[in-house]
Legacy VTK file of the C-alpha trace (Angstrom):
# vtk DataFile Version 3.0
C-alpha trace
ASCII
DATASET POLYDATA
POINTS 664 float
99.194 -19.983 55.467
100.876 -21.791 53.301
100.136 -24.992 51.327
102.284 -27.116 53.257
101.008 -25.863 56.516
98.336 -28.061 56.751
98.592 -30.981 54.349
95.571 -32.876 56.073
92.085 -31.462 54.805
89.554 -30.172 57.415
86.789 -31.813 55.555
86.367 -34.421 53.094
83.059 -35.192 51.003
81.857 -38.451 51.291
82.092 -40.660 48.298
78.142 -40.296 48.307
77.896 -36.670 48.102
80.338 -36.489 45.293
78.806 -39.223 43.320
75.158 -36.877 43.794
76.401 -33.630 43.100
75.368 -31.523 39.927
78.726 -30.714 39.166
79.868 -34.698 39.056
76.576 -35.350 36.884
77.250 -32.567 34.704
80.969 -33.628 33.925
79.562 -37.305 32.854
76.948 -35.668 30.522
79.594 -33.056 29.124
82.329 -36.012 28.801
79.365 -37.896 26.638
78.085 -34.838 24.490
81.137 -32.525 24.514
84.244 -33.678 24.984
84.865 -33.129 28.246
87.530 -35.548 30.571
85.309 -38.296 31.889
87.930 -38.986 34.368
90.307 -36.801 36.764
87.369 -35.348 38.921
87.238 -31.592 39.292
91.011 -30.625 38.048
90.276 -31.853 34.757
86.863 -30.561 34.013
88.286 -27.427 35.416
90.944 -27.410 32.500
88.802 -27.971 30.063
86.868 -25.258 30.895
89.198 -22.730 30.474
91.069 -24.152 27.354
87.799 -25.222 25.537
85.954 -22.053 26.533
83.493 -21.713 23.930
82.602 -25.605 24.385
82.130 -25.043 27.975
79.891 -22.362 27.792
77.777 -23.843 25.051
77.769 -26.728 27.280
76.437 -24.949 30.251
73.794 -23.462 28.369
72.560 -26.988 27.186
72.588 -28.397 30.510
70.946 -25.857 32.324
68.378 -25.263 29.150
68.716 -21.705 28.495
65.957 -20.363 26.332
67.131 -18.524 23.417
64.182 -16.515 21.722
66.255 -15.888 18.660
69.565 -18.510 18.340
73.230 -17.524 18.699
75.716 -17.096 15.490
78.364 -18.223 18.034
79.711 -18.840 21.527
82.415 -15.877 21.619
82.697 -13.536 18.853
85.286 -11.124 19.572
87.672 -12.867 22.199
89.594 -9.611 23.267
89.468 -8.105 26.789
88.236 -5.672 27.353
85.441 -5.991 24.553
84.294 -10.067 24.325
81.542 -10.745 22.642
79.088 -13.289 23.781
76.748 -15.442 21.930
76.394 -12.636 19.473
72.769 -12.487 17.603
71.048 -14.490 20.738
68.202 -12.613 22.321
66.345 -14.152 25.792
65.387 -12.727 28.855
66.904 -12.967 32.283
63.288 -12.587 34.355
61.730 -15.625 32.187
64.306 -17.991 33.230
64.202 -16.721 37.366
60.057 -17.677 36.663
60.339 -21.155 35.196
59.912 -23.176 38.260
56.338 -20.845 38.589
55.209 -23.025 34.977
55.659 -26.737 37.081
52.182 -27.335 38.486
54.077 -29.606 41.103
55.706 -26.434 42.346
53.162 -23.540 41.761
52.240 -23.227 45.376
55.655 -23.707 47.036
57.721 -20.596 48.402
60.070 -18.609 46.102
60.947 -16.196 48.525
60.699 -16.611 52.503
60.721 -13.250 54.027
62.221 -12.694 57.732
62.412 -9.584 59.682
63.819 -9.084 63.284
60.641 -11.096 64.357
62.731 -13.941 62.665
58.924 -15.393 61.680
59.447 -16.302 58.099
56.327 -15.295 55.675
56.421 -17.326 52.345
55.387 -15.868 48.502
54.872 -18.801 46.358
56.230 -18.991 42.974
52.703 -18.162 41.371
51.950 -15.314 43.552
55.772 -13.779 42.505
54.937 -14.353 38.828
51.816 -12.518 39.164
53.456 -9.585 41.298
55.483 -9.305 38.522
53.408 -9.440 35.610
51.227 -7.071 36.916
54.293 -4.433 37.579
55.555 -5.441 34.245
52.211 -4.152 32.911
51.973 -1.051 34.825
56.062 -0.301 33.799
55.472 -0.052 30.422
52.041 2.256 30.880
54.561 4.356 32.217
56.407 4.285 29.463
59.702 2.379 30.825
60.875 0.810 27.588
64.057 -1.376 26.896
67.356 0.297 28.282
65.906 2.910 30.534
66.874 2.690 34.271
64.724 1.576 37.252
65.781 2.357 40.601
65.215 0.821 44.386
65.726 2.381 47.653
64.777 -0.804 49.326
65.802 -3.237 51.831
66.060 -6.950 51.425
62.269 -7.537 50.661
60.279 -9.365 48.388
59.137 -6.115 46.645
62.812 -5.016 46.126
62.891 -8.738 44.019
59.631 -8.240 42.238
60.295 -4.896 41.030
64.031 -6.133 39.758
62.270 -8.984 38.191
59.949 -6.524 36.454
62.598 -4.154 35.411
64.273 -6.988 33.478
61.145 -8.556 32.167
60.430 -5.061 30.303
64.332 -4.677 29.042
64.632 -1.905 31.489
67.657 -1.497 33.668
67.987 -1.951 37.584
69.908 -0.526 39.839
69.479 -0.195 43.789
70.817 1.205 47.064
70.088 -0.037 50.863
67.919 2.762 52.668
70.847 2.994 55.576
72.644 4.892 52.627
72.644 8.656 52.933
71.165 10.769 50.320
74.840 11.640 48.821
75.873 8.169 48.816
72.656 7.279 46.930
72.834 10.170 44.638
76.781 9.616 43.621
75.130 6.310 42.274
71.621 7.510 40.948
72.434 10.721 39.541
74.913 8.968 37.092
72.329 6.493 35.381
69.359 8.673 35.410
66.426 6.548 36.731
62.898 6.822 35.052
61.177 5.072 38.012
62.303 5.268 41.867
60.846 2.349 43.810
61.433 3.305 47.596
60.387 2.907 51.180
59.225 5.266 53.818
61.759 3.780 56.343
63.457 0.319 57.510
63.613 -1.180 60.757
67.042 -2.516 62.133
68.548 -3.144 65.496
65.026 -2.840 66.883
64.252 0.558 65.617
62.566 2.272 63.197
64.406 4.383 60.976
62.344 6.906 58.964
63.613 7.717 55.451
61.033 10.297 53.831
63.309 13.111 54.082
66.000 11.284 52.234
63.715 10.268 49.831
62.449 13.851 49.270
65.896 14.630 48.834
66.162 11.977 46.286
62.738 13.091 44.268
64.156 16.354 44.028
67.610 15.783 42.708
66.540 13.392 40.185
64.976 15.275 37.776
64.702 12.287 35.296
62.057 10.280 37.535
58.832 10.115 35.857
57.398 8.037 38.568
58.064 7.108 42.071
56.373 4.469 43.839
55.909 4.279 47.475
56.354 1.065 49.806
54.836 1.873 53.227
57.038 -0.547 55.134
56.984 1.569 58.262
52.690 2.282 57.222
52.905 5.806 56.025
50.792 7.523 53.610
52.302 8.070 50.121
53.643 11.462 49.474
52.164 13.689 47.555
52.766 12.435 43.419
53.742 8.923 44.473
52.198 5.667 43.154
51.206 3.149 45.957
52.852 -0.108 45.652
49.876 -2.209 46.073
47.989 -0.309 43.170
50.528 -1.625 40.868
50.930 -5.311 41.767
46.906 -5.996 42.302
46.167 -7.177 38.708
46.379 -11.006 37.830
48.168 -10.737 34.557
51.129 -13.350 33.412
54.736 -11.523 32.460
55.364 -10.445 29.231
59.185 -10.926 28.562
61.009 -8.441 26.580
63.257 -10.638 24.170
66.802 -8.441 24.475
70.082 -9.424 23.037
72.318 -11.410 24.940
74.638 -8.461 25.814
71.819 -6.210 26.703
72.267 -4.262 30.213
70.379 -6.251 33.251
71.401 -4.015 35.836
74.224 -1.549 37.252
76.212 -2.210 40.175
78.334 0.432 41.903
82.251 0.172 42.987
82.998 1.616 46.186
84.176 4.736 44.854
87.515 4.941 46.263
89.021 7.346 44.137
85.899 9.978 43.038
82.545 8.830 42.223
81.204 4.812 42.023
82.125 2.943 38.928
78.538 2.281 37.422
79.376 -1.371 36.840
77.280 -2.725 33.837
76.663 -6.243 33.539
74.393 -8.309 30.733
70.980 -10.235 31.038
72.544 -13.293 29.158
76.164 -13.040 30.587
74.633 -12.703 34.454
71.864 -15.543 33.466
74.736 -18.125 32.386
77.349 -17.210 34.901
75.065 -17.656 37.936
73.224 -20.783 36.580
76.945 -22.084 36.583
77.793 -20.633 39.999
74.795 -21.605 41.489
73.729 -24.609 39.877
77.011 -26.704 40.086
79.497 -24.904 42.368
76.672 -24.075 45.055
74.911 -27.326 44.330
71.452 -25.491 44.520
68.273 -27.288 43.072
64.623 -27.044 43.530
64.489 -28.567 46.733
67.051 -25.854 48.576
67.064 -23.212 50.639
69.391 -20.545 49.980
70.011 -17.698 52.706
72.942 -15.393 52.226
73.097 -12.080 54.567
73.126 -9.215 52.442
71.417 -5.775 51.713
70.547 -4.153 48.033
73.453 -2.260 48.172
75.590 -5.053 47.567
76.114 -7.637 44.877
75.555 -10.628 47.000
71.758 -9.414 47.050
71.828 -9.866 43.280
73.524 -13.357 43.806
70.899 -14.511 46.152
67.907 -13.266 43.694
69.559 -15.375 41.012
69.001 -18.361 43.144
65.778 -18.323 41.511
67.385 -19.277 38.121
67.844 -23.060 39.807
64.375 -23.283 41.045
65.620 -23.002 44.711
63.487 -20.865 47.201
65.318 -17.842 48.644
65.506 -16.413 51.961
65.242 -12.259 52.240
66.204 -11.074 55.407
65.739 -7.560 56.437
67.584 -6.434 59.456
70.488 -6.360 62.078
72.763 -9.951 61.552
73.027 -9.370 65.324
69.665 -8.642 66.863
68.488 -9.338 69.282
71.386 -11.220 69.825
75.328 -12.708 68.080
73.307 -15.711 67.366
70.420 -14.269 65.092
71.823 -15.486 62.311
71.649 -19.295 62.924
68.450 -18.868 64.133
67.126 -17.163 60.775
68.703 -20.460 58.910
66.646 -22.899 61.635
63.742 -21.275 60.970
63.592 -21.082 57.390
65.164 -24.631 56.806
68.091 -23.464 55.184
70.081 -25.909 53.004
73.325 -23.145 51.854
73.622 -20.654 54.485
76.170 -17.550 53.318
77.152 -15.098 55.864
80.182 -12.915 56.470
83.531 -13.977 57.640
83.329 -11.367 60.123
80.133 -12.720 61.407
81.690 -16.187 61.987
84.525 -14.652 64.177
81.777 -12.386 65.993
79.994 -15.581 66.967
83.174 -17.427 68.013
84.224 -14.700 70.119
80.702 -14.889 71.534
80.671 -18.019 72.240
77.913 -18.933 70.268
77.022 -22.411 69.784
74.829 -22.884 66.399
74.654 -26.645 66.079
74.100 -27.219 69.943
71.536 -24.592 70.362
69.574 -24.803 66.909
68.373 -27.322 64.915
70.431 -26.736 61.336
69.780 -30.410 60.284
69.043 -29.183 56.742
72.351 -26.722 56.189
74.583 -28.634 54.106
76.876 -25.855 53.341
77.780 -22.991 55.160
79.523 -20.219 52.993
81.284 -17.054 53.844
82.607 -13.889 51.493
83.320 -10.347 52.225
86.583 -10.836 53.618
88.794 -13.721 53.836
87.767 -16.784 56.647
90.754 -16.485 59.138
92.250 -20.140 59.689
90.419 -19.984 63.397
87.089 -19.335 61.642
87.667 -22.276 59.697
88.601 -24.330 62.816
85.436 -23.099 65.138
82.992 -24.258 62.193
84.627 -27.452 61.710
84.350 -28.053 65.397
81.176 -26.752 66.153
79.622 -29.030 63.520
81.976 -31.998 63.978
79.299 -33.646 66.681
76.344 -32.925 65.612
74.203 -35.794 64.308
73.161 -33.604 61.279
76.527 -33.560 59.449
77.952 -36.855 60.156
80.826 -36.373 57.752
81.558 -32.828 59.212
80.519 -29.558 57.777
81.035 -28.578 54.039
82.315 -24.687 54.380
82.643 -22.704 51.191
84.839 -19.495 51.795
84.174 -17.543 48.356
85.874 -14.565 46.639
84.845 -12.800 43.765
83.639 -9.446 43.361
80.780 -6.512 42.215
82.905 -6.313 39.077
81.691 -9.509 37.941
78.761 -10.080 40.440
79.968 -14.231 41.016
82.705 -15.764 42.542
86.561 -16.320 40.820
87.390 -19.120 43.286
85.347 -20.867 46.163
82.828 -23.740 46.235
83.432 -27.025 44.833
81.124 -29.982 46.604
83.321 -32.397 45.395
86.750 -31.287 46.585
88.204 -31.321 50.540
88.067 -28.205 52.435
91.560 -27.160 53.955
92.060 -24.531 56.984
92.333 -21.007 55.335
91.917 -22.203 51.699
89.135 -21.548 48.932
88.651 -25.017 47.445
89.588 -24.348 43.795
89.093 -21.579 41.078
85.550 -21.930 39.597
85.051 -23.574 36.058
85.458 -20.908 33.274
87.471 -18.875 35.096
91.404 -18.847 34.025
92.469 -17.655 37.042
96.178 -17.338 38.121
98.531 -15.555 40.155
100.866 -13.536 38.895
104.314 -11.158 39.777
104.824 -7.972 38.394
106.397 -9.113 35.300
103.222 -11.289 34.428
104.792 -14.551 35.768
102.383 -17.032 37.002
103.169 -17.856 40.385
102.523 -21.025 42.458
102.917 -21.438 46.020
103.860 -17.612 45.915
101.470 -14.408 46.765
100.836 -12.704 43.623
98.443 -10.440 41.840
94.958 -12.116 40.953
94.177 -12.047 37.182
91.849 -13.856 35.159
93.096 -14.485 31.592
90.347 -15.293 29.630
86.962 -13.290 29.574
84.065 -14.189 31.490
80.169 -13.523 30.357
79.959 -11.867 33.474
82.470 -9.244 33.219
81.163 -5.889 32.464
79.887 -5.097 29.268
81.186 -1.201 30.172
80.944 1.304 32.928
78.250 3.853 32.659
78.973 7.356 31.028
82.435 5.554 29.984
82.371 6.341 25.882
85.682 5.574 24.892
86.283 2.995 27.726
88.941 4.438 29.525
87.666 4.435 32.828
86.579 0.671 32.291
90.120 -0.102 30.792
92.179 1.603 33.479
90.369 -0.090 36.175
91.588 -3.921 35.237
93.980 -3.882 32.287
96.452 -0.942 32.402
98.669 -3.568 34.701
98.678 -6.652 31.980
97.467 -5.668 28.737
94.585 -7.738 27.871
94.279 -9.558 31.313
92.073 -8.759 33.946
93.847 -7.439 37.220
91.312 -7.924 40.102
93.031 -5.874 42.935
93.379 -9.168 45.017
96.858 -10.850 46.732
96.175 -14.690 46.359
98.460 -17.629 46.598
97.572 -20.499 44.113
99.045 -23.422 45.873
100.318 -26.711 44.247
97.197 -28.812 45.622
94.772 -26.263 43.287
93.392 -24.453 46.040
93.243 -20.747 46.501
94.375 -18.407 49.340
93.106 -14.745 49.368
95.408 -12.099 51.322
93.138 -9.275 51.270
92.828 -6.295 48.921
95.707 -4.881 46.909
93.597 -1.604 47.203
92.211 0.692 49.460
88.755 -0.422 49.098
86.886 -0.438 52.352
85.181 -3.594 53.415
82.698 -3.946 56.610
80.964 -6.782 57.127
80.931 -7.693 53.503
79.939 -4.272 52.615
82.353 -2.153 50.820
82.534 1.823 50.674
85.081 3.470 49.386
87.352 6.448 51.201
86.306 9.034 48.960
82.219 8.664 50.604
84.039 8.925 53.828
86.357 11.919 53.021
83.417 13.847 51.285
81.095 13.902 54.679
83.517 14.217 57.302
85.660 16.813 55.331
82.121 19.050 55.047
82.999 19.793 59.020
84.767 23.003 59.650
87.135 21.692 61.691
88.545 19.078 59.490
91.324 20.288 57.132
92.176 16.809 55.572
91.193 12.822 56.472
92.560 9.448 55.316
90.276 6.282 56.436
92.495 3.096 56.279
90.662 -0.561 56.311
93.302 -2.914 57.802
92.629 -6.746 57.435
94.445 -8.029 61.261
96.015 -11.744 61.477
93.102 -12.686 63.980
90.322 -12.085 61.480
89.786 -8.643 62.883
89.002 -5.591 60.872
90.563 -2.302 61.898
89.288 0.638 60.402
91.015 4.234 61.853
89.663 7.620 60.518
92.802 9.873 60.575
92.297 13.747 60.691
94.261 16.650 60.167
92.362 19.403 61.571
92.025 22.974 60.810
93.945 25.605 62.912
92.632 26.240 66.402
90.310 23.010 66.224
91.111 20.588 68.693
90.011 16.381 68.511
87.814 16.187 71.754
84.765 13.788 72.238
82.626 16.282 70.912
84.089 16.395 67.343
84.737 12.736 67.715
80.919 12.280 68.072
80.260 14.577 65.421
82.457 12.977 62.855
80.899 9.377 63.486
77.331 11.242 63.735
78.040 12.611 60.013
79.237 8.855 58.724
76.475 7.357 60.227
73.748 9.444 58.825
74.914 10.797 55.762
76.761 7.385 54.534
76.535 4.081 56.397
76.191 3.027 60.069
78.681 0.046 59.150
81.570 2.675 58.416
81.497 4.538 61.514
85.412 4.112 62.131
86.711 2.025 65.227
89.084 5.112 66.263
89.548 8.507 65.171
93.421 9.643 65.289
94.779 13.121 64.624
97.763 13.123 62.481
100.164 16.055 61.741
99.400 16.064 57.817
97.668 13.724 55.028
100.623 12.196 52.742
100.078 12.442 49.204
101.373 11.209 45.687
103.280 14.083 43.426
99.954 14.283 41.469
98.164 15.053 44.908
96.424 11.619 45.499
96.079 10.596 48.825
98.207 7.925 49.610
96.150 4.951 50.996
97.661 1.435 50.182
101.141 2.353 51.687
99.649 3.541 55.048
97.532 0.344 55.072
100.780 -1.715 54.631
102.678 0.643 57.186
99.767 -0.194 59.530
100.339 -3.987 58.824
103.891 -3.639 59.404
105.750 -3.651 56.057
108.780 -1.730 56.757
109.093 1.617 55.047
111.219 1.280 52.137
108.960 -1.771 51.069
105.604 -0.178 51.762
106.046 2.923 49.470
108.298 4.537 46.634
109.626 7.103 48.310
110.039 9.117 44.984
106.459 9.078 44.628
105.422 10.786 47.744
105.497 14.693 48.602
106.199 14.516 52.137
107.908 11.240 53.315
108.541 12.336 56.612
104.642 12.020 57.215
104.843 8.573 56.423
106.914 8.176 59.391
103.999 8.969 62.101
101.892 5.577 60.552
105.169 3.539 60.811
105.630 4.332 64.602
101.770 3.814 65.630
102.236 0.344 64.013
105.429 -0.205 66.445
103.460 1.300 69.467
100.220 -0.758 68.824
101.774 -3.969 68.046
LINES 1 665
664 0 1 2 3 4 5 6 7 8 9 10 11 12 13 14 15 16 17 18 19 20 21 22 23 24 25 26 27 28 29 30 31 32 33 34 35 36 37 38 39 40 41 42 43 44 45 46 47 48 49 50 51 52 53 54 55 56 57 58 59 60 61 62 63 64 65 66 67 68 69 70 71 72 73 74 75 76 77 78 79 80 81 82 83 84 85 86 87 88 89 90 91 92 93 94 95 96 97 98 99 100 101 102 103 104 105 106 107 108 109 110 111 112 113 114 115 116 117 118 119 120 121 122 123 124 125 126 127 128 129 130 131 132 133 134 135 136 137 138 139 140 141 142 143 144 145 146 147 148 149 150 151 152 153 154 155 156 157 158 159 160 161 162 163 164 165 166 167 168 169 170 171 172 173 174 175 176 177 178 179 180 181 182 183 184 185 186 187 188 189 190 191 192 193 194 195 196 197 198 199 200 201 202 203 204 205 206 207 208 209 210 211 212 213 214 215 216 217 218 219 220 221 222 223 224 225 226 227 228 229 230 231 232 233 234 235 236 237 238 239 240 241 242 243 244 245 246 247 248 249 250 251 252 253 254 255 256 257 258 259 260 261 262 263 264 265 266 267 268 269 270 271 272 273 274 275 276 277 278 279 280 281 282 283 284 285 286 287 288 289 290 291 292 293 294 295 296 297 298 299 300 301 302 303 304 305 306 307 308 309 310 311 312 313 314 315 316 317 318 319 320 321 322 323 324 325 326 327 328 329 330 331 332 333 334 335 336 337 338 339 340 341 342 343 344 345 346 347 348 349 350 351 352 353 354 355 356 357 358 359 360 361 362 363 364 365 366 367 368 369 370 371 372 373 374 375 376 377 378 379 380 381 382 383 384 385 386 387 388 389 390 391 392 393 394 395 396 397 398 399 400 401 402 403 404 405 406 407 408 409 410 411 412 413 414 415 416 417 418 419 420 421 422 423 424 425 426 427 428 429 430 431 432 433 434 435 436 437 438 439 440 441 442 443 444 445 446 447 448 449 450 451 452 453 454 455 456 457 458 459 460 461 462 463 464 465 466 467 468 469 470 471 472 473 474 475 476 477 478 479 480 481 482 483 484 485 486 487 488 489 490 491 492 493 494 495 496 497 498 499 500 501 502 503 504 505 506 507 508 509 510 511 512 513 514 515 516 517 518 519 520 521 522 523 524 525 526 527 528 529 530 531 532 533 534 535 536 537 538 539 540 541 542 543 544 545 546 547 548 549 550 551 552 553 554 555 556 557 558 559 560 561 562 563 564 565 566 567 568 569 570 571 572 573 574 575 576 577 578 579 580 581 582 583 584 585 586 587 588 589 590 591 592 593 594 595 596 597 598 599 600 601 602 603 604 605 606 607 608 609 610 611 612 613 614 615 616 617 618 619 620 621 622 623 624 625 626 627 628 629 630 631 632 633 634 635 636 637 638 639 640 641 642 643 644 645 646 647 648 649 650 651 652 653 654 655 656 657 658 659 660 661 662 663
């Protein structure tokens, strides 16, 4: 994939679409009021947004009518990274903005949420009902003694109760954090124990792939291992009674009370998201109420072109940042679609059926799902009424060229999309809970490429010396602060872990850990992670979680897990095991390893293969070598994959090099 390989765009927005896009109207308005360039389209607007950073973000808050309870002194106080201070002096509330559509009498009875389970029948929650439940739960949280800054946790699937709990938490100024119920107890505790929650919202189980999964034993373990809990709230998704000492969800959400919103500083914590935990405990990433508010208004309102007439569906779970991003669709008055279930149940076409039945206008999924549909001979535009879909977006991993072509061809003959389908491949991260590059409704789409860097994101590709590159592969860096960058990591008092995560390679510049190319025509190509995060169906997990579970088995001396992006768009995740003396890797041990990972961590991260190895290579300081092994498995020669002086046993790497030769 190079910028010259396919100069003709796959899709081109019509003049009417360009004229009607919110980003076009914003540019004209910003030109009149803030000196933005009136001509030149997106490229000139983006250049203005990163060179006039303060003016741009002030314009965003005005365009979206952000309600400051207390005005700000200036847009950007301290500008350095890390440590940028956005809108110092300002106070506001995220939940207040998320529920503004409920104040519109013409929309009060329209759906704010459409909840879908594996029956695929949508059930609406109106704006009025959503606000009422948030108001009731907000009052109950205050009665329970929850105060600004306290942490509130959810062990919940993608259901309306999770949205209500998040918004009520934000309304009181507390800090939300969540894990999906397919996470095992150890994975959840590695996250929640760091932030010491005072309330836990939990289900008794969940349904996935046509089966019920009882989680009551896991919940009991969480309760016993989280001593800071003052209250546990039971949501009987499977119809069981509340355990002793737990509160019933229905009792906390039955009152007819308007929410009372706590005005908090712009940089007050909104939620904690978690990194994948590649080298130890997951990083507890804290993002701010104001930073997320303005970033998501920009991203959803301008880049995704969402508004009150839209329905926003993204397949996600509460353990992935895309769930938080989906909930923020409420900020633009958009109806959001919550799907709780398997992405491929009862058949591979399931997600397209949900898009049809909910009238989704923007449908987001993983690149892996698109490729699975292609291989399964699914024909979405032929078999479903997708006439309302204006954009199909993908993330989680780069969408291969064949995925672009398949989507284009499937929708090319559809009368619902006479100009072809807008395909928005987007890329960002949990670290900013947003996109660095991706959807722009006014730009063409080229095969294998993201349309452009996002507004306000000074995205560049750098070589190891910090030199910007064009049409060459380099490290993804961001050279100016973004409002949704973490305000800190939890329990990182001196900021060392935060600094080392993003700023140790290029001082004062964010290095994200992706390989990218910025093309000479302004598009972006993502080549995959430059670190060792495992990424399955858009759900990230670190290798450390896998090691901890697998190496509890007495037969396993040590293990190494690698996620390998393949040229055809596939994703191969082998687990290499170094056995204890006398152990044998037979089918019984393979089954125990897979069962351990499935039950203790996540069914999505069961390895594709389990392979016995003579040993696991390490750095001289004892860390497992993952990225060099990944490069070897992608065909990089040994002398280019690793610095020989950094390895404790270079001979061990020969095994992985030979494995690539045999497999290829």
